[in-house]
Backbone as CSV, one residue per row, in Angstrom:
resi,resn,N_x,N_y,N_z,CA_x,CA_y,CA_z,C_x,C_y,C_z
1,MET,2.076,-9.123,-5.361,1.717,-9.224,-3.965,1.718,-7.822,-3.348
2,LEU,0.705,-7.534,-2.548,0.556,-6.202,-1.975,1.765,-5.792,-1.141
3,GLY,2.264,-6.692,-0.330,3.400,-6.372,0.524,4.606,-5.903,-0.271
4,GLU,4.907,-6.587,-1.353,6.051,-6.197,-2.188,5.824,-4.833,-2.823
5,TYR,4.615,-4.609,-3.288,4.286,-3.316,-3.887,4.463,-2.191,-2.864
6,LEU,3.908,-2.379,-1.664,4.013,-1.357,-0.626,5.458,-1.115,-0.217
7,LYS,6.245,-2.171,-0.131,7.662,-2.013,0.219,8.379,-1.142,-0.803
8,LYS,8.086,-1.353,-2.096,8.723,-0.556,-3.151,8.331,0.915,-3.025
9,ILE,7.033,1.156,-2.805,6.542,2.532,-2.651,7.202,3.188,-1.439
10,MET,7.227,2.465,-0.318,7.792,3.015,0.913,9.269,3.338,0.754
11,GLU,10.000,2.454,0.117,11.432,2.677,-0.079,11.686,3.866,-0.995
12,LYS,10.959,3.925,-2.091,11.178,4.979,-3.072,10.823,6.362,-2.525
13,HIS,9.829,6.416,-1.632,9.340,7.708,-1.144,9.639,7.944,0.336
14,ASP,10.560,7.160,0.876,10.993,7.315,2.277,9.817,7.346,3.260
15,ILE,8.940,6.383,3.134,7.789,6.256,4.016,8.089,5.138,5.003
16,THR,7.875,5.399,6.281,8.086,4.357,7.281,6.789,3.574,7.486
17,GLN,6.947,2.407,8.047,5.800,1.561,8.367,4.865,2.288,9.336
18,SER,5.426,2.978,10.298,4.638,3.730,11.284,3.866,4.871,10.631
19,GLN,4.497,5.568,9.690,3.814,6.659,8.991,2.626,6.128,8.202
20,MET,2.850,5.060,7.460,1.776,4.486,6.664,0.628,4.031,7.559
21,ALA,0.940,3.330,8.626,-0.084,2.826,9.537,-0.885,3.979,10.141
22,ALA,-0.202,5.017,10.563,-0.885,6.157,11.179,-1.828,6.845,10.202
23,HIS,-1.379,7.043,8.963,-2.215,7.712,7.966,-3.424,6.880,7.563
24,VAL,-3.275,5.579,7.606,-4.369,4.692,7.203,-5.275,4.368,8.390
25,GLY,-4.784,4.583,9.601,-5.597,4.360,10.789,-5.568,2.935,11.320
26,VAL,-4.402,2.293,11.191,-4.230,0.933,11.712,-2.983,0.891,12.598
27,THR,-2.799,-0.221,13.260,-1.598,-0.378,14.081,-0.399,-0.686,13.183
28,ARG,0.776,-0.443,13.718,2.009,-0.765,13.003,2.095,-2.256,12.733
29,SER,1.599,-3.063,13.664,1.653,-4.512,13.461,0.724,-4.955,12.328
30,ALA,-0.413,-4.270,12.150,-1.298,-4.599,11.023,-0.569,-4.333,9.704
31,ALA,0.093,-3.180,9.623,0.857,-2.851,8.415,1.971,-3.874,8.195
32,CYS,2.572,-4.324,9.271,3.637,-5.330,9.184,3.108,-6.616,8.558
33,TYR,1.907,-7.029,8.959,1.307,-8.241,8.379,1.085,-8.084,6.875
34,TRP,0.677,-6.888,6.430,0.487,-6.672,4.992,1.819,-6.777,4.269
35,LEU,2.847,-6.148,4.844,4.158,-6.149,4.196,4.750,-7.551,4.115
36,GLN,4.427,-8.380,5.082,4.912,-9.767,5.088,4.040,-10.692,4.243
37,GLY,2.908,-10.190,3.775,2.007,-11.017,2.976,1.159,-11.977,3.793
38,LYS,1.089,-11.740,5.102,0.320,-12.635,5.973,-1.163,-12.285,5.996
39,ARG,-1.478,-11.018,5.728,-2.867,-10.561,5.727,-3.053,-9.527,4.623
40,THR,-4.335,-9.320,4.288,-4.703,-8.298,3.309,-5.711,-7.368,3.967
41,PRO,-5.553,-6.071,3.814,-6.503,-5.140,4.425,-7.900,-5.278,3.821
42,ASN,-8.922,-4.906,4.599,-10.288,-4.937,4.064,-10.463,-3.788,3.066
43,LEU,-11.611,-3.759,2.402,-11.816,-2.777,1.332,-11.795,-1.336,1.825
44,ARG,-12.321,-1.059,3.004,-12.296,0.303,3.536,-10.859,0.758,3.751
45,ILE,-10.063,-0.132,4.315,-8.661,0.216,4.566,-7.883,0.289,3.258
46,LEU,-8.221,-0.567,2.305,-7.575,-0.468,0.989,-7.841,0.903,0.367
47,ASP,-9.064,1.396,0.508,-9.382,2.718,-0.029,-8.554,3.800,0.669
48,ASP,-8.432,3.704,1.993,-7.591,4.657,2.733,-6.131,4.538,2.309
49,LEU,-5.683,3.335,2.053,-4.312,3.096,1.613,-4.080,3.718,0.231
50,ILE,-5.056,3.564,-0.648,-4.962,4.168,-1.986,-4.860,5.685,-1.867
51,LYS,-5.694,6.287,-1.016,-5.652,7.746,-0.820,-4.279,8.175,-0.300
52,TYR,-3.765,7.439,0.674,-2.467,7.805,1.247,-1.338,7.670,0.228
53,VAL,-1.291,6.567,-0.477,-0.218,6.354,-1.459,-0.315,7.401,-2.571
54,THR,-1.530,7.745,-2.978,-1.720,8.778,-4.003,-1.136,10.107,-3.531
55,THR,-1.447,10.476,-2.295,-0.936,11.730,-1.733,0.579,11.679,-1.548
56,ALA,1.079,10.591,-1.012,2.506,10.467,-0.709,3.376,10.449,-1.961
57,THR,2.839,9.917,-3.045,3.647,9.781,-4.257,3.376,10.863,-5.297
58,GLY,2.238,11.547,-5.178,1.882,12.553,-6.175,1.412,11.953,-7.488
59,ARG,1.099,10.675,-7.468,0.642,9.997,-8.691,-0.879,9.966,-8.730
60,SER,-1.439,9.624,-9.866,-2.893,9.646,-10.012,-3.554,8.533,-9.205
61,ARG,-4.717,8.856,-8.674,-5.482,7.880,-7.895,-5.844,6.671,-8.758
62,ARG,-6.170,6.916,-10.007,-6.543,5.823,-10.914,-5.382,4.828,-11.068
63,MET,-4.174,5.333,-11.253,-3.018,4.456,-11.442,-2.702,3.691,-10.156
64,ILE,-2.738,4.376,-9.025,-2.463,3.715,-7.750,-3.517,2.643,-7.475
65,THR,-4.785,2.962,-7.736,-5.870,1.988,-7.536,-5.632,0.753,-8.381
66,LEU,-5.316,0.945,-9.637,-5.054,-0.182,-10.534,-3.889,-1.029,-10.027
67,GLU,-2.800,-0.386,-9.656,-1.622,-1.125,-9.180,-1.919,-1.900,-7.897
68,ILE,-2.628,-1.288,-6.964,-2.942,-1.970,-5.702,-3.918,-3.114,-5.938
69,MET,-4.925,-2.892,-6.776,-5.885,-3.973,-7.048,-5.205,-5.153,-7.752
70,GLU,-4.309,-4.862,-8.664,-3.555,-5.942,-9.316,-2.721,-6.701,-8.289
71,ALA,-2.092,-5.963,-7.391,-1.243,-6.598,-6.379,-2.071,-7.454,-5.422
72,VAL,-3.280,-7.009,-5.094,-4.119,-7.742,-4.153,-4.818,-8.920,-4.820
73,PHE,-5.493,-8.666,-5.928,-6.369,-9.685,-6.504,-5.695,-10.589,-7.532
74,PHE,-4.630,-10.123,-8.155,-3.984,-10.937,-9.178,-2.577,-11.338,-8.820
75,ASP,-2.156,-10.967,-7.609,-0.824,-11.309,-7.119,0.255,-10.903,-8.101
76,VAL,0.079,-9.714,-8.678,1.033,-9.173,-9.632,1.908,-8.167,-8.907
77,SER,3.169,-8.241,-9.099,4.080,-7.273,-8.493,4.256,-6.120,-9.478
78,ALA,3.461,-5.056,-9.282,3.467,-3.923,-10.189,4.776,-3.150,-10.075
79,GLU,5.165,-2.592,-11.181,6.335,-1.716,-11.188,5.949,-0.393,-10.549
80,VAL,6.840,0.184,-9.824,6.591,1.465,-9.176,7.253,2.542,-10.002
81,ALA,6.435,3.500,-10.464,6.969,4.586,-11.293,7.515,5.695,-10.439
C-alpha cells in the first residue's frame, strides 16, 4: 500500500508530511489521504512524488519507481532500503 511505503520512507529520512506535500505541490491534507490509504495520487503527482523520494533518499529513480508502482498497483508493501 502506498501509504505504508511513504510512511516508512518519511520515518527513515525524517521527512514531514508538510515537506512532502510542498515538494510535490499538493496540500498537506492530500498527502494525509495518501498516507491513510483513502486516496491515490494521479499519475502526474506520482511522477513528482517519485522525483522527490529519489532526491530525498539518494536512491535510484528506477528503484523508487518500481517500489511506488508496486505499492500503488499491486498493494505490495515494499521494503525500504
